[in-house]
N, C-alpha and C positions, 0 to 999 in steps of 0.2 A: 338975280338970286336969289333970293334964301337961303340961310343952314338949313332949315330945314330940308328945304325941294336940295338942297347942296350934298347931304348925308344920306341921304334917300336915294340916288343918283348913286351916288357912288360905292352904296349897298348893293344896287344891283347888279352894276359893272362889274364886281364881287361875286354876285351869285354869278353873274354869267360866262364868268373867267376858269372860275371853281369847274365848270358846268364843262367846259373845253376839255381843262386838262387833267379830270378823272373819266373814267368808264362809272359808269351807271353806277349807282346805292345800290339802285332793287336786282342789277343782273347780278353785283353779287353778293346778293342774297337767294338770288335762283329766284325769281321774278320776271324774269325777260326784264330788257329796257323800254324806257321810260323820259321824255323829255319834257319838262314844261318852265321857263322860265317864271321865277313868283323873286317878288321884293321879302329878304329875308338872309336874318344872316344864315352862316354855310350848317353850321348843328339844325340848322329848322330845314333847310332843303334837302337833307340828307331824310333827313325824317319826313320828310313831306313826300318824296318819292317812293319811295317804299311804300309807303301808304298807298301811294298815286297806283303804284305798281297793281297792288292788293286786293284797289279799289276795285283792278282792270277783269279781278279774276275774282269778284263776289269774293274776296276772305271777310269779311265785314269787319266778323272780330277782331282782328290784325289790324288792318284798315282806320278801323277809327285807334285805336293805340299808339298804331305810329306818327295820325292825325295832332291827337294828343300829347305827345310829344315832340311835335311840332310849336304847335304852340304853349308851348313850358317852354321849350328852350328859348320863344323867341314870342313873349302877347301881342307884338303887334304884327306876327305874319298875318294874311285877314287870307290867305290862301285857306292855313292851317284847319278856320274853320268852316274853307268851302265845306272843306274835306269831309268834313266832324259832319255836315250837314246831310251831301251825301249818301255815305254811308248808314245814313238811314231813315231810307231809300232801296229798296231791293224789287226793282220794276218789274222783271222777271219770275218773282214769285208771289209776288198779288198781301204785300209787307213793308211796311212803314210806318214807322213812329215822326211822326209830324210833331207830337210837342216836345221831347227830344232836341224836333233838328230845328225849331224855334225857336227858341231854346238859343241853340248855337249863334244861329245869322240875328239873333241880338250885339255881336259883336261885331258885325256887318257895317252900321251905318253910316258910318268916312272910308269910303275911296279914296279920296284922292289921293295919297300919297299909295297906289296905286300902279300899277301900266292898265290901258283899255284893252288888254286880253284880260285880264285878269279882273277886271271893272266887267266883262261880258258874262265872261264864266259865273259870279258874284252874282249878281244881277238876274241871272237863269234861274242861280240856286231858287234864289223868292220870287220867284213864280210856284217852279215845284210849293213849293210851301204856303204860297200866297191864298188868293183869295180861290172857293168855290169847290166842288168834290173831286175826288180823285183824279177821277179821268176828265173831268173843264182841265186842272190842272197838268195833267201829261202830256198833254194836246197844247197850254200856251206853253210850256215848260220844251214844247219836243222846237215851232217855233222859235221861241227866241235860241235853239242852238240851230236851229240851219241856218237866222240870219247872223251867226257872229260865225256858221262856218262857209259861209257864200260870202263873207268878207272876210274871211282868210283862209281860202281851201286847202291851204300846204303847211296848214295847220294842222300837222295826226291829232293829236288831240282837240280841239271842237271838232276834228271830221266824225270819231273814235264816239266820243260820247252822244256825240250827234248821232250816229249811225246807234248808236242804244234807243237813243229818242225812242227814233223812230217802230224797235221792237217792241219801246213798252207801252204804246199807243195800241201795239196789235191786239184786236181781242177775239174770242175761239169764234165767239158768231163773225165776223165779220167775214168779208165774201173778196174772192181774189188775193192776188201774193203786192201789188204795190210796195204794201213799208217792207215789208220782208225785201225782195229785189233791192230796192232803194238799198240797206243795213246792209245789206251783202255786198250790194257795187264800190258798195262806202269805207267795206274793213278790208273788201281786196285791194281796191289802192294803195290804203293804210298799211294791208300785209306785206304790198309789192316794198312798197318806199321803206318799208322798217320791218323785217321777218321774224324780231324779234321781240316782236311788242303785242301783250299781252289780252291784250283789249281787242285787235286788229282777227288774231285769229279764233278768240271768243264770239265774239259777234260774225265772224263770219260759218260756224257754227247751229249757233245760233236761228240766222235769217234760212242757212236750206238745210233746217230741220224737218224734211219730213221726207216719202220716200222717191218722191219728183225731180227733189236739186238735190241730194245728199253728198251725189254723187263729189259737185262742183265742191263739198269743201272740203274731202276727203285730205290733202294734203293737207289741211290746216289742224288735218285731227291729225294726223299721222304725227305735227310739229310742235300741238299748242301742250300734249306737254313734258316737254324734252326743252317749252322757253319758259313753265315755270315752277318747273319739278316738287320749288316746298309748298303750293298751292295745293290742299287736295281735290278744289274743287275743277283742277285745271288738267291735275289728272283725271277727273271722271266725265270732261266733256266731250271725252272724242266718243265715246263709249255711243254716244250720241247717233251722231252717224254710222257707228259699225252696229249699231242695234238697224237707223231705219236698213239697211246693206243688208246686216244678214250676217254680219263677218262676227260670231258668238265667240271666238279666240283674243281673238282682242278686243270684244268690249270682256269679255273672263278681265282678260289682266287690266285691263282698264280701271276696272270697280275694283282686282283688289289691289293695284296700286292705289287709287282712293283711299281707301277702306283703312288701309295699314298708315300710307303718312297721317289720317286724322285721330287713326290711336295716336300716331309717334308722338306728335302733336299735344293731344294732350297731356298721353300720359309727361313729357316734358317738358309743360306750362302749370301742370296742380290745376287742370283746368276739368269744372265740373266734367262728365258723362255726357251732358249733352249736345254739347259744342261739337259732338265725333260726326263722324260722317253717315248716317244712317242711311239716310237717301240714296248710297251709292253700295251701302250691303242689303236694300232691295235689289236696285236694280243686281244689283248679285246674282240674290235668290232668282230671279228670272231668269237670269242669261245662265247659271247652273241646269233646272230645268229643263234647256232647249237643247240642253248638251249631253242632257241622261243625267247628269248627276246630283241623283235625289237627294245620297246620304246627306251628301255634302251641305244644299240647300237644309235637307230639315239639320245642318250645324245650325247653319247659321238661322233661323227660324227663331233656335234653340236662344239660340243665345238673345234674341232680340228681344223673345219670350224674359228670359228672366236680369236683362239690362232694366224693362217697363216695370217690372216685380219688388228690384231691392231701391229703384232710384225715385226720389219724391220731386226731383231737378222740372223743369217744367219752363218753355220757353217762352217770354210772352210775345212776341210775335206770330208762333205759329205755337196753335193751344192745342193740347191734347200731342204733342211733334210723337213721341214713344206710342201710345196705341195706335195711330195713326198709319206708321210704319210699317205695326203687327195687323191694324186688320187684311194695309197691302197686301206683305207679307203670305201671313195664312192662307190667304182666298187666292193668293196665286200657286199657293203649294197644294188648296186640292184642289185644286182648277186642275189644273197641267199632270199633275198623279196619278188623276182620278181614283182619291184613297176617299171615295165621302162616306161612308166608315168616319173619320174625321173631322167633320164638318161639324161634328156636336163637342167633339172636346177640344178643336183647338178655340171653336166658335159657341161657349157656353154659354151662361144665361149676365155674365161676373164680363166676359171679353166680353160680350154681345153691348151692352150698358155701356161701359167704357169707351172703346173701339171711338172712333173719329175718325175714320178713312174719305180722301178727297170725294166721298162720289163722284167717280170715275173721272174727274179730271186732275187732268196732270201740273206740274207742277208753275205749267206752265202759263196757266188756268186764272186769267184779270176779274176774279170777288175777293169780297174782304171779306175778313176771316169771320167777320159775325159774318153772315150771310153761308160761306163754306159750311158752317158748322153748326149748321139750320137741321139738315137732317143724315148729315154725315154718319150718327154715331150710330144708324139704324143700317143702313143700306147697306154695305158687305157682307156684315153677317148672316142678314134675313140675308140677300141673296146666293151667300153659297148653302147656309141650312135652308135654303126652299130649291136650286137648282140637284142640291141631296136628293132631296127626299123625291123630285120627281129623280132621276135616275135610278132610287131604291124601288119608287112603285108607294108612296109616302103618302098618301091625304095629305098631309103634313103641310104638302106644297100647294094646296089651296091658300092659307091661311099668310103664307108671304104675299103670294100675288094683289092679293086685298090687300092686302097691305103696302108695295104697291101702289093699286090705281090707290089708292086715300093718300098719298105723297104725291103723288102726281097731280093729285085736285086740292090740291096745299099749295103747289110750291104755280111763284111768280111768274121766274124766271125763261123764258120761252125755254131758254137754247139749255136750263137744267130738267127741261124734264124726257129731255133727249134721251138721258143713258137710264133714270127712269123706270122710262115706257118698254124701254127694249129691255131690260133685264124684265120687267116683269112678263114679259110677253118672252120671253126664253124659257123662263121657268114654266108658263103652262105649253107653249110649245116640244119640252120637252116630255109635260109628263103625258100627253098626250100623243106623242108618239112611242115611248116606251108598251101604252098600251096597243097596238096599231092604231090608231085612230091621225094615220099616217098625213089623207086628207088636210087633214082642221091643220096640225103643224104646218107644215107646207105653207099655209094661207098666214099665217101669223109670222111666221118666219119671213115669207116674202116682207111682211110690213118692217119685220127689228130691223132687215136688212137694210129698206130703199130709206131712214134711219139714221143709217151707219152713211148711210153715204151722203145725208146734206150736212156732216158730222167732219172735220179735217183727221188725219190719221196723226194718233196720239207718238205725241216726244218723246218715245220711251216702252215701261214694258203698257199690253192693253190697257188705256184707260176703262174697257165694257170687262175688264179678266177675264171673263171669255169673249172672242170676237164674233159677233151675227154673222157671217160667210160661214166661218170657217167652221161654228155650229150649224148651221144651216148646207153644210160639203155631208154633215158625219150624220143630217133626219134626214136626206134626202138617200146617202147608204144605204139604214134601216130600210128606206121606200123599197130600197130595190130602184132608184133612178140613178145610176151611178154617172153617166152620162149631166144629167146635170148635179150630179155631184161635182165631178169632177169643175164644171163650169168656176160652181159658186166659191171652190178651192185656189184655181186660178188669180178667182177676186180676190182672192181672202192674202193667198200669195203679193201683190200686186200691194196692200196696202201693209203691209207690214210679214216682208221673202221672208225664206226661213222657220219660219216656225212651224216644230215640232211635229205639235200636232195636227198641220194645213200640209207638210210631207210627206205623211206616214197618212191619211185623208189622203192627197193625189196618188199615192201607190195606190194602193187598195181601189181610187176609184177604175182605174185604169185596167185592173185584175178582172174584178169585175167586169169589165168591156172586152175583155178574153183581148187588151193591149202587153203583149208580157212586156214588148221588147220598154212601152214606156213605163210602165212597170215598173222592169225594173234598172231606168233609170230615177225614177222615184226612189224606191229600197236601197240600191245603191250610195244615194246623195243622204240619205238619213244614218244610215250608217256609218256613215264620214263623218257625219255629225256628231253622231256618238259614243266615237274613238273611245273619250273619255266617262263610260256609262259605268253605273253601276249594272253591272253582267247578269242580270238576278232579271232585269228586263223582259215580260212579254212581248211589250216590242219591238226588245231591239232579239229577240226569239225569236218572231214573226220574222223580220225583211232581216239575218239572213240564213233561216228555216227558205223564201225566196228566190233566193240569188243564189243557194246552194245547188234547187230543181231544177235554177235557170237552165243553170250549166249545164246543166247533168241531160238537159234534152239533145 
């Protein structure tokens, strides 16, 4: 045996002993418990394990720092370069810095000194940044991880990254649930073997992030924040399941915790404000609105606007990140509160030009950044101003409709045309309904709801801002067709449980039908959901008055 091979083997044995003798470094750092034996020094392994745990919680900034510290401590530790390359790929966020990753991969040429498992990880990441477009590379990487996983089914890291790779090849337009189900099953098995594995809990949540399957991820949702409390994303992710199940108090606590944790981290490390978790801030605003906490939501919107106006920082992997969040938050606030007069104020000419919403695509949509920015700058300001004009019976709404029609004709991506068309139909239907042209409005909403039925339910706040089934129910109520309205609200509830506007719409539909018992049930649910609501809201008084009168009968 050569001296080189002998020293390498001794180093690996030392690493194995260290791993058995001490509690996981990541566990101590509140990122969960992960184990992956690597060839390298003790110090390199400590940094690597922290980076690996952070990577599983999508804490990419912290992961990059840890992996770079790994190779700083031991330049020959190839898995440190593997980790750094992996951290440049955000598989569920439509983000990848292939240029930076390929530069790091140049350090992975000689793999003769590492173990077979390390070599498998390294070859897989080379595939991830190899030839072809991103979609093809994602598929090739997943195939490589599948081969690794099948050869080593008991390796929890191989299993975890294979599960994530399956989620990474899912596209919004895909039919069926095959990849999500497979990823979820694998992650559940990892979770069973290691209940403190951050990736296992995380990927279970992503796999079952829809109203039909969310209940399967509820145990993992309750655990994930406890597994990795240092990672703000780990504190936020449980709210994916809480939203799918209409669990607003839990969702509020989750995002409050995530925002506070990210804020403390940025201040502690003196990082740019761009690194704060504005995604959680957007979700928190949405949750507050579902609880009738309009003043609290308005405070968050003001904070977002202030940050956007004062900071010039940007994230190259998320162009116009501040404006994106502001557009979503402002649009959501206006639609949920129905304060239509705010549309012009919150989306003035400057804001409309700068705003970069996601065109209704949530963070799991797999579009390139370039494609995502194509029409997004106008979409949400255009939609909300158009909807507000329709509600206020202004002819300005027709300009928005015409703009959406032009946008639809210019969009080549079939999947992206659906939210564009739905928004145009919603504005037109509201305009017709407000003028008393109910049949015209109903026909438009039938088309809009049919299109939404072809789309997957959003993994979070409504990607359409105003769910079409909910709006259809409101239009049917105005047309004095409460039975059909109740059916539409019921469909809306199945897609996005316990939305406040759906609950009160269901109560009104039951009341219009003379079903006092059912109306009282929905109004009671609404009042319970609005326990912390601002006291002066008309909807709350409506529900309370109905219940008071019902009890007096």
